[in-house]
BAMAR-499322 format. One record per residue (C-alpha): residue in one letter; chain; x, y, z. Coordinates in Angstrom, 1 decimal. Layout:
# residues N
('A' 'A' (X Y Z))
...
//
This chain:
# residues 422
('M' 'A' (-53.6 53.4 66.9))
('K' 'A' (-51.9 51.1 64.4))
('S' 'A' (-53.7 47.9 63.3))
('L' 'A' (-52.2 44.5 64.1))
('S' 'A' (-51.3 44.0 60.4))
('S' 'A' (-49.4 47.3 60.2))
('L' 'A' (-47.6 46.5 63.5))
('F' 'A' (-46.6 43.1 62.3))
('K' 'A' (-45.4 44.4 58.9))
('E' 'A' (-43.3 47.2 60.5))
('R' 'A' (-41.7 45.2 63.4))
('F' 'A' (-42.0 41.5 62.9))
('A' 'A' (-42.2 40.8 59.2))
('V' 'A' (-38.5 40.8 58.4))
('P' 'A' (-37.4 38.8 61.5))
('F' 'A' (-40.2 36.3 60.6))
('L' 'A' (-39.0 36.1 57.0))
('I' 'A' (-35.5 35.5 58.0))
('L' 'A' (-36.5 32.6 60.2))
('F' 'A' (-38.9 31.4 57.5))
('L' 'A' (-36.1 31.4 54.8))
('L' 'A' (-33.6 29.7 57.2))
('E' 'A' (-36.1 26.9 57.7))
('I' 'A' (-37.5 26.5 54.2))
('F' 'A' (-34.0 26.5 52.6))
('S' 'A' (-32.6 24.2 55.4))
('L' 'A' (-29.8 26.7 56.2))
('L' 'A' (-29.5 25.6 59.8))
('I' 'A' (-29.6 21.9 59.3))
('N' 'A' (-25.8 21.3 59.9))
('I' 'A' (-24.9 24.1 62.2))
('P' 'A' (-22.9 22.9 65.3))
('I' 'A' (-25.4 24.2 67.8))
('P' 'A' (-27.4 21.4 69.4))
('F' 'A' (-31.2 21.2 68.9))
('V' 'A' (-31.5 24.6 67.2))
('Y' 'A' (-32.5 23.2 63.8))
('E' 'A' (-34.6 20.4 65.4))
('I' 'A' (-36.6 22.9 67.5))
('L' 'A' (-37.1 25.3 64.6))
('D' 'A' (-38.0 22.4 62.3))
('L' 'A' (-40.6 21.0 64.6))
('G' 'A' (-42.1 24.4 65.3))
('F' 'A' (-42.5 25.2 61.6))
('I' 'A' (-44.0 21.8 60.8))
('V' 'A' (-46.6 22.2 63.6))
('F' 'A' (-47.3 25.8 62.7))
('L' 'A' (-47.7 25.1 58.9))
('S' 'A' (-49.8 22.0 59.6))
('S' 'A' (-52.1 24.1 61.9))
('F' 'A' (-52.3 26.9 59.3))
('F' 'A' (-53.3 24.4 56.6))
('V' 'A' (-56.0 22.9 58.8))
('Y' 'A' (-57.3 26.4 59.6))
('L' 'A' (-57.3 27.3 55.9))
('T' 'A' (-59.1 24.1 55.0))
('V' 'A' (-61.9 24.8 57.5))
('K' 'A' (-62.1 28.4 56.1))
('C' 'A' (-62.3 27.1 52.5))
('F' 'A' (-65.2 24.8 53.5))
('K' 'A' (-67.1 27.6 55.3))
('T' 'A' (-66.6 30.2 52.5))
('K' 'A' (-66.7 27.7 49.6))
('Q' 'A' (-63.7 29.5 48.1))
('I' 'A' (-60.6 27.6 47.2))
('S' 'A' (-57.4 29.3 45.7))
('R' 'A' (-55.5 27.6 42.9))
('L' 'A' (-52.4 27.5 45.1))
('Y' 'A' (-54.3 25.7 47.9))
('L' 'A' (-55.7 23.2 45.3))
('L' 'A' (-52.2 22.6 44.0))
('L' 'A' (-50.9 21.8 47.4))
('L' 'A' (-53.8 19.3 47.9))
('I' 'A' (-52.8 17.5 44.7))
('L' 'A' (-49.1 17.5 45.7))
('S' 'A' (-50.0 16.1 49.1))
('L' 'A' (-51.3 12.9 47.4))
('V' 'A' (-47.7 12.0 46.4))
('P' 'A' (-46.2 11.3 49.8))
('I' 'A' (-49.4 9.6 50.9))
('L' 'A' (-49.2 7.4 47.8))
('G' 'A' (-45.5 6.7 48.6))
('A' 'A' (-46.4 5.6 52.1))
('V' 'A' (-49.1 3.3 50.8))
('Q' 'A' (-46.8 1.7 48.2))
('A' 'A' (-44.1 1.1 50.8))
('M' 'A' (-46.7 -0.5 53.0))
('I' 'A' (-47.8 -2.8 50.2))
('Y' 'A' (-44.3 -3.8 48.8))
('Y' 'A' (-42.1 -3.6 51.9))
('N' 'A' (-44.6 -4.1 54.7))
('Q' 'A' (-43.5 -0.8 56.2))
('P' 'A' (-46.1 0.6 58.7))
('F' 'A' (-48.0 3.5 57.0))
('I' 'A' (-47.0 6.0 59.8))
('Y' 'A' (-43.3 5.4 59.1))
('G' 'A' (-43.8 6.3 55.5))
('I' 'A' (-45.7 9.5 56.3))
('L' 'A' (-43.2 10.6 59.0))
('S' 'A' (-40.3 10.0 56.6))
('E' 'A' (-41.9 12.5 54.3))
('R' 'A' (-42.6 15.1 57.0))
('L' 'A' (-40.4 17.8 55.4))
('K' 'A' (-42.8 18.1 52.5))
('V' 'A' (-45.0 19.9 55.0))
('L' 'A' (-42.7 22.9 54.3))
('A' 'A' (-44.3 23.2 50.9))
('I' 'A' (-47.3 24.9 52.8))
('G' 'A' (-44.8 27.7 53.5))
('G' 'A' (-45.5 29.1 50.0))
('L' 'A' (-49.2 29.2 50.7))
('L' 'A' (-48.6 30.9 54.0))
('I' 'A' (-46.5 33.7 52.4))
('V' 'A' (-49.1 34.3 49.7))
('N' 'A' (-51.7 34.5 52.5))
('F' 'A' (-49.6 37.0 54.4))
('L' 'A' (-49.1 39.1 51.3))
('E' 'A' (-52.9 39.2 50.6))
('K' 'A' (-53.6 40.2 54.2))
('G' 'A' (-50.9 43.0 54.1))
('L' 'A' (-48.8 41.4 56.9))
('I' 'A' (-45.8 41.5 54.7))
('T' 'A' (-44.9 43.1 51.3))
('L' 'A' (-43.3 41.8 48.2))
('E' 'A' (-40.5 44.4 48.6))
('Q' 'A' (-39.7 43.0 52.1))
('I' 'A' (-39.5 39.4 50.7))
('K' 'A' (-37.3 40.6 47.9))
('K' 'A' (-34.8 42.4 50.1))
('T' 'A' (-34.7 39.7 52.7))
('V' 'A' (-34.1 37.0 50.1))
('L' 'A' (-31.4 38.9 48.3))
('Y' 'A' (-29.6 40.3 51.4))
('L' 'A' (-29.6 36.8 53.1))
('A' 'A' (-28.4 35.2 49.9))
('F' 'A' (-25.5 37.8 49.6))
('L' 'A' (-24.6 37.3 53.3))
('I' 'A' (-24.5 33.5 52.8))
('L' 'A' (-22.3 33.9 49.7))
('V' 'A' (-19.9 36.2 51.6))
('V' 'A' (-19.6 33.7 54.5))
('L' 'A' (-19.1 30.8 52.2))
('L' 'A' (-16.4 32.6 50.2))
('F' 'A' (-14.6 33.6 53.4))
('L' 'A' (-14.8 30.0 54.8))
('N' 'A' (-13.6 28.4 51.5))
('I' 'A' (-10.7 30.9 50.9))
('F' 'A' (-9.4 31.5 54.4))
('V' 'A' (-10.5 28.5 56.6))
('P' 'A' (-9.0 25.1 55.9))
('G' 'A' (-11.8 22.5 55.8))
('S' 'A' (-9.6 20.0 57.6))
('T' 'A' (-9.7 22.1 60.8))
('M' 'A' (-13.5 21.8 61.0))
('E' 'A' (-14.2 18.3 59.7))
('E' 'A' (-15.8 17.1 62.9))
('Y' 'A' (-18.7 19.4 62.1))
('D' 'A' (-21.6 18.1 59.9))
('F' 'A' (-21.5 21.2 57.6))
('V' 'A' (-18.0 20.1 56.4))
('V' 'A' (-17.8 17.1 54.1))
('N' 'A' (-14.7 15.4 52.7))
('T' 'A' (-14.8 13.4 49.5))
('A' 'A' (-12.0 11.8 47.5))
('S' 'A' (-13.0 13.6 44.3))
('K' 'A' (-13.8 17.1 45.6))
('G' 'A' (-11.9 17.4 48.9))
('Y' 'A' (-13.2 19.4 51.8))
('R' 'A' (-16.4 21.4 51.1))
('F' 'A' (-18.6 23.5 53.3))
('K' 'A' (-22.1 22.0 53.0))
('L' 'A' (-24.9 24.5 52.7))
('N' 'A' (-28.0 24.7 50.5))
('N' 'A' (-27.2 27.0 47.5))
('S' 'A' (-30.7 27.7 46.3))
('L' 'A' (-30.8 31.3 47.7))
('I' 'A' (-27.5 32.0 46.0))
('V' 'A' (-29.0 30.7 42.7))
('I' 'A' (-31.8 33.2 43.1))
('L' 'A' (-29.2 36.0 43.7))
('F' 'A' (-27.4 34.8 40.6))
('F' 'A' (-30.4 35.1 38.3))
('Y' 'A' (-31.5 38.4 39.8))
('S' 'A' (-27.9 39.8 39.3))
('L' 'A' (-27.8 38.5 35.8))
('I' 'A' (-31.2 40.1 34.9))
('V' 'A' (-30.4 43.4 36.5))
('G' 'A' (-26.9 43.4 35.0))
('V' 'A' (-27.9 42.6 31.5))
('E' 'A' (-31.2 44.6 31.3))
('Q' 'A' (-30.1 47.7 33.2))
('N' 'A' (-26.4 47.6 32.2))
('K' 'A' (-25.2 47.5 35.8))
('I' 'A' (-21.6 46.2 35.8))
('R' 'A' (-21.4 45.4 39.5))
('Y' 'A' (-24.3 42.9 39.2))
('L' 'A' (-22.5 41.2 36.3))
('G' 'A' (-19.4 41.1 38.5))
('L' 'A' (-21.5 39.4 41.2))
('V' 'A' (-22.6 36.8 38.5))
('L' 'A' (-19.0 35.9 37.8))
('I' 'A' (-18.2 35.7 41.6))
('I' 'A' (-21.1 33.3 42.1))
('L' 'A' (-20.0 31.2 39.1))
('F' 'A' (-16.4 31.2 40.6))
('Y' 'A' (-17.7 29.9 43.9))
('L' 'A' (-20.0 27.2 42.5))
('T' 'A' (-17.4 25.9 40.0))
('F' 'A' (-14.1 26.3 41.7))
('L' 'A' (-14.8 26.3 45.4))
('Y' 'A' (-18.0 24.2 45.8))
('K' 'A' (-17.2 22.1 42.7))
('A' 'A' (-20.9 21.6 41.9))
('R' 'A' (-21.0 20.0 38.5))
('S' 'A' (-24.6 19.4 37.8))
('L' 'A' (-25.6 22.6 39.6))
('T' 'A' (-23.2 24.7 37.5))
('L' 'A' (-24.3 23.1 34.3))
('S' 'A' (-28.0 23.6 35.1))
('I' 'A' (-27.4 27.3 35.8))
('I' 'A' (-25.5 27.7 32.5))
('I' 'A' (-28.3 26.0 30.6))
('A' 'A' (-31.0 28.2 32.3))
('T' 'A' (-28.8 31.3 31.6))
('A' 'A' (-28.7 30.3 27.9))
('F' 'A' (-32.5 30.1 27.9))
('Y' 'A' (-32.7 33.6 29.5))
('L' 'A' (-30.3 35.2 27.0))
('V' 'A' (-32.0 33.7 24.0))
('Q' 'A' (-35.5 34.6 25.2))
('R' 'A' (-34.9 38.1 26.7))
('V' 'A' (-31.8 39.6 25.0))
('K' 'A' (-31.7 41.1 21.5))
('F' 'A' (-29.4 39.4 19.0))
('Y' 'A' (-26.8 42.3 18.7))
('R' 'A' (-26.6 42.6 22.5))
('L' 'A' (-26.4 38.8 22.8))
('I' 'A' (-23.4 38.8 20.5))
('S' 'A' (-21.7 41.7 22.4))
('F' 'A' (-22.3 40.1 25.8))
('G' 'A' (-21.0 36.8 24.4))
('V' 'A' (-17.8 38.4 23.2))
('I' 'A' (-17.2 40.3 26.5))
('F' 'A' (-18.0 37.2 28.6))
('T' 'A' (-15.7 35.0 26.5))
('V' 'A' (-12.8 37.4 26.7))
('V' 'A' (-13.2 38.0 30.5))
('S' 'A' (-13.7 34.3 31.2))
('T' 'A' (-10.7 33.3 29.1))
('F' 'A' (-8.5 35.8 30.9))
('I' 'A' (-9.7 34.7 34.3))
('F' 'A' (-9.3 31.0 33.3))
('A' 'A' (-5.7 31.7 32.0))
('V' 'A' (-4.7 33.4 35.2))
('A' 'A' (-6.3 30.7 37.4))
('F' 'A' (-4.6 28.0 35.3))
('V' 'A' (-1.2 29.6 35.9))
('F' 'A' (-1.5 29.6 39.6))
('F' 'A' (-3.9 26.7 40.2))
('N' 'A' (-3.3 24.4 37.3))
('E' 'A' (-3.6 21.1 39.3))
('Q' 'A' (-7.0 22.2 40.8))
('I' 'A' (-8.2 23.3 37.3))
('I' 'A' (-7.3 20.0 35.8))
('K' 'A' (-9.0 18.1 38.6))
('I' 'A' (-12.2 20.2 38.2))
('A' 'A' (-12.2 19.5 34.5))
('E' 'A' (-11.9 15.8 35.2))
('L' 'A' (-14.9 16.0 37.5))
('F' 'A' (-17.1 17.7 34.9))
('S' 'A' (-15.9 15.2 32.2))
('S' 'A' (-16.7 12.3 34.5))
('A' 'A' (-20.2 13.6 35.2))
('L' 'A' (-20.8 13.9 31.5))
('S' 'A' (-19.7 10.3 30.9))
('V' 'A' (-22.5 9.1 33.1))
('F' 'A' (-25.1 10.4 30.6))
('I' 'A' (-23.3 9.5 27.3))
('G' 'A' (-22.3 6.0 28.4))
('G' 'A' (-18.5 6.5 28.4))
('E' 'A' (-15.9 5.2 30.8))
('V' 'A' (-16.5 6.5 34.4))
('T' 'A' (-13.7 6.7 36.9))
('D' 'A' (-14.9 9.3 39.5))
('S' 'A' (-16.2 7.5 42.6))
('S' 'A' (-19.2 9.9 42.9))
('A' 'A' (-20.2 9.4 39.3))
('L' 'A' (-19.7 5.6 39.6))
('S' 'A' (-22.0 5.5 42.6))
('R' 'A' (-24.7 7.4 40.7))
('Y' 'A' (-24.3 5.0 37.8))
('S' 'A' (-24.9 2.0 40.1))
('Q' 'A' (-27.9 3.7 41.7))
('Y' 'A' (-29.4 4.3 38.2))
('E' 'A' (-29.3 0.6 37.7))
('I' 'A' (-31.1 -0.2 40.9))
('A' 'A' (-33.7 2.5 40.2))
('S' 'A' (-34.2 1.1 36.6))
('E' 'A' (-35.1 -2.3 38.0))
('G' 'A' (-37.6 -0.8 40.5))
('I' 'A' (-39.2 1.4 37.9))
('A' 'A' (-39.6 -1.6 35.6))
('K' 'A' (-41.5 -3.5 38.4))
('H' 'A' (-43.8 -0.7 39.5))
('P' 'A' (-43.8 2.0 36.8))
('F' 'A' (-47.1 3.8 37.4))
('L' 'A' (-47.3 4.2 41.2))
('G' 'A' (-43.7 3.6 42.2))
('N' 'A' (-42.2 1.6 45.0))
('G' 'A' (-42.7 4.1 47.9))
('F' 'A' (-40.3 5.7 50.4))
('L' 'A' (-38.7 3.7 53.1))
('S' 'A' (-37.9 5.3 56.5))
('S' 'A' (-34.3 4.8 57.8))
('R' 'A' (-36.0 3.5 61.0))
('F' 'A' (-37.4 0.6 59.0))
('G' 'A' (-34.6 -1.9 58.4))
('G' 'A' (-32.2 0.9 57.6))
('G' 'A' (-34.3 2.2 54.8))
('L' 'A' (-33.4 1.8 51.1))
('T' 'A' (-29.7 1.8 52.0))
('G' 'A' (-30.3 -1.1 54.3))
('L' 'A' (-32.1 -2.9 51.5))
('Y' 'A' (-29.7 -2.2 48.6))
('G' 'A' (-26.4 -1.4 50.3))
('Y' 'A' (-26.0 2.1 48.9))
('F' 'A' (-29.1 3.7 47.3))
('Y' 'A' (-30.3 7.3 47.7))
('P' 'A' (-33.1 8.2 45.3))
('S' 'A' (-32.4 11.9 46.0))
('D' 'A' (-29.0 11.5 44.4))
('I' 'A' (-30.3 10.5 41.0))
('G' 'A' (-32.9 13.1 40.1))
('W' 'A' (-35.9 12.1 38.0))
('M' 'A' (-34.9 8.4 38.1))
('G' 'A' (-35.1 8.5 41.9))
('T' 'A' (-38.5 10.2 41.7))
('L' 'A' (-39.8 7.7 39.3))
('Y' 'A' (-38.5 4.9 41.5))
('L' 'A' (-40.3 6.3 44.6))
('Y' 'A' (-43.5 7.7 43.2))
('G' 'A' (-43.8 6.3 39.7))
('I' 'A' (-45.1 8.1 36.6))
('L' 'A' (-48.1 9.5 38.4))
('G' 'A' (-46.2 11.0 41.3))
('T' 'A' (-43.6 12.5 39.0))
('A' 'A' (-46.2 14.0 36.7))
('I' 'A' (-47.9 15.6 39.7))
('Y' 'A' (-44.6 17.1 40.9))
('I' 'A' (-44.0 18.6 37.4))
('I' 'A' (-47.3 20.6 37.6))
('P' 'A' (-45.7 23.7 39.4))
('F' 'A' (-43.2 23.9 36.5))
('I' 'A' (-45.9 23.8 33.8))
('L' 'A' (-47.8 26.5 35.7))
('T' 'A' (-44.7 28.6 36.0))
('A' 'A' (-44.3 28.6 32.2))
('Y' 'A' (-47.9 29.5 31.8))
('Y' 'A' (-47.8 32.3 34.4))
('S' 'A' (-44.6 33.6 32.9))
('F' 'A' (-46.2 33.9 29.5))
('K' 'A' (-49.3 35.6 30.9))
('I' 'A' (-47.1 38.0 33.0))
('K' 'A' (-45.3 39.2 29.8))
('K' 'A' (-48.7 39.9 28.2))
('L' 'A' (-49.9 41.9 31.2))
('N' 'A' (-46.7 43.8 31.7))
('K' 'A' (-44.0 44.0 29.1))
('K' 'A' (-41.4 45.3 31.6))
('V' 'A' (-41.3 42.4 34.0))
('D' 'A' (-39.9 43.0 37.5))
('A' 'A' (-36.4 41.6 37.9))
('F' 'A' (-37.2 39.7 41.1))
('A' 'A' (-40.2 38.0 39.5))
('S' 'A' (-38.1 37.1 36.4))
('A' 'A' (-35.4 35.7 38.7))
('M' 'A' (-38.0 33.4 40.3))
('V' 'A' (-39.1 32.2 36.9))
('Y' 'A' (-35.6 31.3 35.8))
('T' 'A' (-34.8 29.8 39.2))
('M' 'A' (-37.8 27.5 38.6))
('L' 'A' (-36.3 26.6 35.2))
('Y' 'A' (-33.0 25.9 36.9))
('F' 'A' (-34.8 23.6 39.5))
('F' 'A' (-36.5 21.7 36.6))
('I' 'A' (-33.2 21.2 34.8))
('H' 'A' (-31.2 20.3 37.9))
('S' 'A' (-33.9 17.9 39.0))
('T' 'A' (-32.7 15.5 36.2))
('T' 'A' (-29.8 14.7 38.5))
('A' 'A' (-30.7 16.2 41.9))
('G' 'A' (-33.4 15.2 44.4))
('F' 'A' (-35.4 18.5 44.6))
('F' 'A' (-38.7 16.6 44.4))
('V' 'A' (-37.6 14.2 47.1))
('K' 'A' (-36.0 16.6 49.6))
('K' 'A' (-36.7 20.2 48.6))
('L' 'A' (-40.3 20.6 47.7))
('G' 'A' (-40.7 23.4 50.2))
('I' 'A' (-38.1 25.5 48.3))
('I' 'A' (-39.7 24.8 44.9))
('I' 'A' (-43.2 25.8 46.2))
('F' 'A' (-41.9 29.0 47.8))
('V' 'A' (-40.2 30.1 44.6))
('F' 'A' (-43.3 29.1 42.6))
('S' 'A' (-45.6 31.0 45.0))
('M' 'A' (-43.7 34.2 44.2))
('V' 'A' (-44.4 33.8 40.5))
('Y' 'A' (-48.0 32.8 41.4))
('Y' 'A' (-48.6 35.9 43.5))
('Y' 'A' (-46.9 38.3 41.0))
('Y' 'A' (-49.2 37.0 38.2))
('Y' 'A' (-52.4 37.3 40.2))
('S' 'A' (-51.5 40.7 41.6))
('L' 'A' (-50.9 42.0 38.1))
('K' 'A' (-54.2 40.4 36.9))
('L' 'A' (-56.1 42.0 39.8))
('K' 'A' (-54.7 45.4 38.8))
('E' 'A' (-55.7 44.9 35.2))
('V' 'A' (-59.3 44.0 36.3))
('T' 'A' (-59.6 47.0 38.6))
('K' 'A' (-58.4 49.6 36.1))
//
């Protein structure tokens, strides 16, 4: 007779992982089916909270605390601190502040997955395949929608947004696609698999020309440059650079012939985004709004630099938008994080990235040939860190960050355990 862990692993692990990823990566948040996301969201928050309480009791009984559990305890101080600060400076009830940060409970998901891995309820291979297949499916769906379905025909749905600068876009979290990008890049470069490099170009095409994600694309390019310099030998780097330049130039030339207006508009979007940082003239409405939000954040940081100003719930006077007219800290990256949580909170949120760098270094010492999926998670964390300068990962997507980090964490400690038991 099979054990419960074997039965779960064989029959329920993959369906559970699919639901888990859909929730952690907020892939159902804008679907046009009433209450599906709300029910799943509430269910996971209750489940993860209960799991954390159970694990806390177990830690007290056994007097054994994992480093990942300890990290989550430290991270949990930040939303509590934010609720206290909002209560002090805005007279917002403490419970409003806590409830407005409820999605940060999803960070416990990373701890849950590691616990399941340690108990044999799921395997790393199941996680890898589920993440990559789901990411590929999402990419195919988004390519189909963007190429064949006019956004104007679906603008009544929340997953379609229309802006003056970017037109109609299908709104879906792209973090899984980013993981697929780095996995494809690493396998393509290190194993000379052309189809994976082709997938890299397809993802770049989607992000740049269809989704028109400026800071996201630039962050991926910077993280890719880090990877190539760190992991690829000089002569191969030159050959890949030449091939990529030739192929990219050809694709760009063909695209410019048939879509010259769109190419020029995209170039203007990237130029306008760059102007925000170098202090040039800004004309794009999206970049202009960010510029004005930077000014609001700067004033708030100057008033309360160390502990921040706290997070206001939209139920309390319309939140920060009700207070300032138009102000979303999640739109302005680190500046928004500093405004909300101060230097202390921002420093705490940077800890997983420092640990990722440390674990990455240790993994290379333990195993010179690093698994492509583990490497993809490391470079995805680097991408998160770079993109966080302009995007609100710390504010809205802590669950995603900790899930990716937990994969690096587990891979390191599983290698270390093998080394000890040799």
